[in-house]
C-alpha angles and dihedrals in degrees: 000000000000090000092051089049095049090046092051089048092049091053094046094049089047093053090049088053093049091050090052097047099036110016093172127066129188117272113260094210098056101018094236099307098106095225140054119260115236130177126233125219095282091050097253115142113248135176117277132185123322114270114265095212099053098021092238093306097109091218132091130198114247118243094238090052091048090052092050092049092051091051091048091051092048092050093046092054097042098050120076114244118231119209116240119218132004122330 
């Protein structure tokens, strides 16, 4: 039981570290290209439409980073802001 808990904790901390260091991942739909590959009549690959999932960017925000930003946004809007310095 303690080994399982330690392993789960290590995986969770590793994912949190990954979300901090690299918040974006490559899009699974277009493989990071930002568009779909099509072939012309001669069989050569050409650029297709922009990807719907990543909007032509080729990168996608990780789920953990999206959850962190949502929590930070809720906290930002829920706490009163104090002015710093003289008025």
